[in-house]
matplotlib code that plots the C-alpha trace (Angstrom):
import matplotlib.pyplot as plt

x = [0.0, 1.4, 1.5, -1.1, -3.2, -3.0, -2.6, 0.5, 0.1, -2.1, -0.7, -1.4, -4.2, -2.9, -3.9, -2.3, -3.6, -2.5, -2.0, -1.3, 1.5, 0.6, 4.0, 5.2, 5.0, 3.7, 2.9, 1.2, 0.7, 1.1, -0.1, 0.8, -0.7, 1.1, 3.9, 2.9, 5.3, 4.9, 6.4, 7.1, 8.6, 10.3, 11.0, 14.4, 15.0, 18.6, 20.3, 23.4, 26.7, 27.8, 24.9, 25.4, 25.2, 24.0, 20.4, 19.8, 17.8, 18.1, 15.8, 17.1, 16.0, 16.3, 14.8, 14.2, 12.6, 10.8, 12.2, 8.9, 8.2, 9.5, 8.7, 11.3, 12.7, 15.4, 17.7, 17.3, 20.4, 20.7, 21.7, 24.2, 25.7, 25.7, 23.4, 23.5, 24.6, 21.1, 19.7, 22.3, 21.7, 17.9, 17.9, 20.1, 18.0, 15.0, 16.8, 17.8, 14.5, 12.7, 15.3, 14.7, 11.1, 12.2, 13.3, 15.9, 16.5, 12.7, 12.9, 15.5, 18.1, 16.3, 16.2, 13.5, 14.1, 11.7, 11.5, 10.3, 9.9, 8.5, 6.0, 5.4, 7.2, 6.0, 8.4, 8.8, 9.5, 11.8, 9.2, 6.6, 8.8, 9.4, 5.9, 4.6, 7.5, 6.6, 3.2, 4.9, 7.1, 4.2, 2.3, 5.2, 5.8, 2.1, 2.6, 5.6, 3.5, 0.6, 2.7, 4.4, 7.8, 8.2, 6.6, 6.8, 6.1, 9.3, 7.6, 8.3, 6.4, 5.2, 7.8, 6.8, 8.5, 7.7, 9.2, 8.9, 10.6, 10.6, 9.1, 8.7, 9.7, 7.0, 7.5, 5.4, 4.3, 4.7, 6.4, 5.8, 8.0, 7.2, 7.8, 10.8, 12.9, 12.4, 12.6, 15.0, 15.3, 14.3, 14.1, 13.0, 11.7, 11.5, 9.4, 8.2, 4.4, 4.9, 6.6, 10.2, 12.7, 14.6, 16.2, 16.2, 17.7, 17.9, 19.8, 19.9, 19.0, 20.0, 18.8, 20.3, 17.6, 17.2, 16.4, 12.9, 12.5, 13.6, 11.5, 8.4, 9.3, 9.5, 6.2, 4.9, 6.4, 4.6, 1.4, 2.3, 3.5, 0.4, -1.5, 0.5, 0.4, -3.4, -3.4, -1.1, -3.4, -6.6, -4.9, -3.9, -7.5, -8.7, -6.7]
y = [0.1, 3.5, 6.1, 8.3, 5.3, 5.5, 2.9, 1.8, 3.3, 6.3, 9.8, 12.6, 15.0, 17.5, 20.9, 23.8, 27.1, 29.5, 33.5, 33.7, 36.2, 39.8, 40.6, 37.4, 36.5, 33.1, 31.7, 28.9, 27.1, 23.8, 21.5, 18.0, 16.9, 19.1, 20.1, 23.6, 25.3, 28.8, 28.6, 31.8, 32.7, 35.4, 36.7, 38.2, 39.5, 38.5, 35.0, 34.6, 35.6, 32.4, 31.8, 35.2, 35.3, 31.5, 31.9, 29.9, 30.5, 29.5, 28.0, 28.2, 28.1, 29.2, 27.2, 28.1, 27.2, 29.4, 29.3, 27.7, 25.3, 22.5, 21.3, 23.7, 26.9, 26.6, 29.7, 31.8, 31.0, 34.8, 35.1, 32.4, 34.2, 31.1, 28.5, 25.0, 22.1, 20.8, 23.8, 24.2, 20.8, 20.9, 24.2, 22.6, 19.5, 21.8, 23.8, 20.6, 19.1, 22.0, 22.6, 18.9, 20.1, 23.0, 23.9, 26.6, 27.3, 28.4, 30.3, 32.7, 34.5, 35.2, 33.5, 32.3, 32.0, 29.7, 30.6, 27.9, 28.8, 25.9, 27.5, 24.1, 20.9, 17.3, 15.3, 15.7, 19.3, 19.1, 17.0, 19.4, 22.4, 20.7, 20.0, 23.6, 25.0, 23.6, 25.2, 28.6, 28.2, 27.1, 30.4, 32.7, 31.1, 31.7, 35.2, 35.2, 33.6, 35.9, 39.1, 37.6, 37.5, 34.2, 32.4, 28.9, 27.3, 26.2, 23.9, 20.3, 18.3, 18.3, 17.8, 16.6, 14.8, 12.2, 10.3, 6.5, 4.5, 1.2, 1.7, -1.3, -3.5, -2.3, -0.2, 3.2, 6.0, 9.7, 9.4, 12.0, 12.9, 10.2, 7.6, 9.4, 9.6, 6.0, 4.6, 1.8, 3.0, 6.5, 7.6, 10.7, 10.4, 13.0, 12.4, 13.9, 13.8, 11.0, 9.1, 9.4, 9.6, 12.9, 12.2, 9.2, 9.9, 6.8, 5.6, 3.0, 4.5, 1.6, -1.3, -2.3, -2.8, -5.3, -4.6, -5.8, -3.4, -0.5, -1.7, -2.0, 1.9, 2.8, 1.4, 3.6, 6.5, 6.1, 5.8, 9.1, 11.1, 10.4, 11.8, 14.9, 15.6, 15.3, 17.7, 20.5, 20.1, 20.6, 24.0, 25.3, 24.5, 26.6, 29.8]
z = [-0.1, -0.9, 1.9, -0.2, -0.7, -4.5, -7.0, -8.1, -11.6, -10.3, -10.8, -8.3, -9.4, -11.9, -12.7, -15.1, -14.7, -17.3, -17.5, -13.9, -14.4, -16.0, -17.4, -18.5, -22.3, -20.8, -17.6, -15.8, -12.2, -12.4, -9.2, -9.2, -6.0, -3.1, -5.6, -6.9, -9.1, -10.9, -14.5, -16.5, -20.1, -21.0, -24.6, -25.2, -28.9, -28.9, -28.6, -26.3, -27.6, -28.4, -31.0, -32.6, -36.6, -36.5, -37.1, -34.1, -31.1, -27.6, -24.7, -21.1, -17.6, -14.0, -11.1, -7.5, -4.4, -1.8, 1.7, 2.9, 0.2, 2.5, 5.9, 7.5, 6.0, 3.5, 3.1, 0.2, -2.1, -3.0, 0.9, 0.5, -2.5, -4.9, -6.1, -4.8, -6.9, -7.0, -8.1, -11.0, -12.1, -12.2, -14.0, -16.6, -17.1, -17.6, -20.2, -22.1, -22.0, -23.5, -26.2, -27.1, -28.3, -30.4, -33.7, -32.9, -36.6, -36.7, -33.4, -35.0, -33.1, -29.7, -26.4, -24.4, -20.4, -18.6, -14.7, -12.5, -9.0, -6.2, -4.2, -2.4, -2.7, -2.2, -4.4, -8.3, -8.5, -11.4, -13.3, -12.4, -13.7, -17.1, -17.7, -16.6, -18.2, -21.5, -21.3, -20.3, -23.6, -25.9, -24.8, -25.6, -28.9, -29.9, -29.2, -31.4, -34.2, -33.6, -33.8, -37.0, -35.6, -36.9, -39.8, -38.6, -35.4, -33.9, -31.1, -32.4, -29.8, -26.3, -23.5, -20.2, -17.2, -14.6, -11.7, -11.1, -8.6, -6.5, -3.1, -0.7, -3.7, -6.0, -9.1, -8.6, -10.9, -9.6, -6.3, -3.6, -0.8, 1.4, -1.1, -3.0, 0.3, 1.1, -2.5, -3.3, -6.8, -8.3, -11.8, -13.7, -17.4, -19.8, -22.7, -25.9, -26.7, -28.9, -26.0, -27.2, -24.6, -24.1, -20.8, -18.1, -14.8, -12.8, -9.8, -7.1, -3.7, -1.6, -3.7, -7.1, -9.9, -12.7, -16.6, -15.9, -13.2, -15.5, -18.2, -15.6, -14.6, -18.5, -18.8, -15.9, -17.4, -20.8, -18.7, -16.8, -19.7, -21.8, -18.8, -18.4, -22.4, -21.9, -19.1, -21.0, -23.9, -21.7, -20.3, -23.7, -25.1, -22.1, -23.0]

ax = plt.figure().add_subplot(projection="3d")
ax.plot(x, y, z, "-o")
ax.set_aspect("equal")
plt.show()
């Protein structure tokens, strides 16, 4: 039995509310159970210097967690004067994931910055950030298309991410914090809307795993990805 009482292949409730920030070119608040992340997209009409005169655009991300997003207060990283290694790793993952769903030639020499701010954390914050970040990105690109700033849609496909793991000897979909903190195997699966893999992060957190178990987790990830993409589509249809 899962601590939450969910079935092994059951996602937490998902909601994506768009247009939550007045000034951002694209924004949403994604809720995956008790994990809530505010995602925004900012359009910048120039690419980073390393892409000058290449004709290619860029998508990057920044990630942060509010001090009381967790059970005890986490010191602001700005107060410490630097980002933690975890924060840097997560925001690089978000950027890599979202770029995989973009034709950078069609985007042109401009940059879109995705900001992901965790308001409340209960496991799976990086996955929620990728899933919500894609919606914010989609909305920002829609503005470019509507304004005629680009002639073809640079979005190739949906991008979403889900966690899976082995808890108490059983493969589970969409781990919350209670499960994630005690999982024997933990994995994050970043996928396209067509179910193609962008990135898989898996590690043994106290117990090794077999190829068969990895296959079971991949099957669960397929189920979760389909539900997340459906939630993205529903959110955009409501705009």
